[in-house]
N, C-alpha and C positions, 0 to 999 in steps of 0.2 A: 597606586592608581595606574602607573604606566604598565605594570605587569598585567593588570586586568584588561586594559585596552588591547594589549598584544594578544592575550588569550581569546578575547572576543573576536578580534579581527581574524585570527587563525581559525576560529570556529566557523566564521562566515566563508573563509577561503575553502575550508574542508567541505562545507555545505555546497558551494557552487561547483567545486570539483566533482563531487558525487552527482550533483544534478546534471552536469555536462556529460559525465560518463553514462548516466542512465538514459537521458533523452536525446542526446546528439545522434546516436545510431538511427533513430526513427526519422530524423530530418535527412540524414544521408541516404537512407532507403528511399525516401520520398523523392529526393533530387536525382537519384541514380536510376530510377525505373521510369516506366511510362506514366506514372501518376502525375509527375510535374508537367508532362506534355499536355495532358488532358485537364489540368487544373482541377483536380478532384478533391479539394478540401471539403466540399459538401458531403461527398461519399464517406470520407474518413469521419466526419462529424456524425453522420447517420449511424455508422458502426459504433462509435463511442457511446451515443445515446442508447443504442440497442444493447450494448454491454451493460450499461447502468440499469436499464429496465430488467434485463435478465438476472443481474445480481440481486436486485430488489425482490424479484419473483422467487429466486432461490432462497433468499432470507426468509420470506414469508412461508414458503413450503417447509423449510427446516423448522421454523418456530411452530408451525401448525401440525405437521404430520410425523416428524421424526421424534420418537420418545427419547428422553434423556437416559444416559447410561446409568444403570443402577450399580454396577460393579465395574471398575476400570479394568480389571484383569479378565473378566468373563466375556466370551464372544456371544453376542446375541444376533441370531440370523435375521430377525425382523428388522432390527436397527440397521444392519449392514445392507439389506435389500432396499430399505427406504432411503438410506444415504446414497446408494447407487442410482436410484430413480431420480432423486432430487438433483444429484450431481450431473445427470445426463440432460438436465434442463439447459445447461450452458451450450451443449452441442446442438440442441433443438433451436435455441435462440440464434446461434450463428447460422444455422441452415435457413431459418426464416429470414434473417437479415440478407443472406446471399441471394435468396429468391426475390426479395422485395426491391432491392436497389437495381437500378438499370445501368446500362453501359456495356462496353466490350468485356468479354468474359475474363481476360487476363487482368484488365484494370479493375474490374469489380472484385475479383479474388484478392488482388494485392491491396486494394483500398479497404476492404472489410477486414482483412487480416491486420493491416497496419493500424486502422482505427481501433480494433479490438485490443491489440497489444498495447497501444498507447494509453487507452483508457484503463487497462489493467495496471499498467505502470503508474499512472497518476493516482489511482485509488489504493494500490497495494504497496507502493514504494515511496511515493512523495511524502506522505505523512510520517512514516518512520525516518526518512531522511531528515525532514524538518525537525522532528522531535529529537532524534539522535544527535544531530550536529549542534543544535542550539543548547542542549543540556550538558555539553562538555564541561562547562565551568561550574555546574551545579554540585558535583561531588566534593569539590574543595570547600564550598560553602557549607555543605552538610557536615563534613569532617570537622571544620572549625566550630560549628554549633554544637556538635556532639562532644567534642573535647571540652568546650567551655561548660557544657551542662554537666559533664562528669566531674570537672573540678568543683563546680558549684555543689553538686551532690556530695562529694567527698568533704567539702568544707562544712556542709550542713551536718554530716554524720559526725565529724570531729567536734563540732559545737555541741551536739547532743550528748556525746560520750563524756564530755568534761563537766 
């Protein structure tokens, strides 16, 4: 019991360490630039929402217009061009976001960039951090289950052969 508690607490320590290393630089950038002077949390939130909408639009366009690869080793020109067009939606989304939000140009650029990067980190890195650090104890459990299943199987095979 004590070993399991120690492993779980180390798992959470690793998770919070990774969380701090991932998201603390965004806070430092916010405090060290003009963003904190203008109190531009709303600007950062707008950029994060725009990132989410852009990613959903990319997902819909990928699912609708990009054909699945028939052969993994073959190069298909139509598929490459359609992936390029759908991938450029992110640039268009950022450009639209920069033009829609108001404020001083430097603050607007920093705010949209910081909001976009924060949203990307939340969606692309937080879930793997959560899943990867919480599952650290799981392989030990799986190994013990597999070992006991193998012994059970061996025992059943021995009973059948006699």
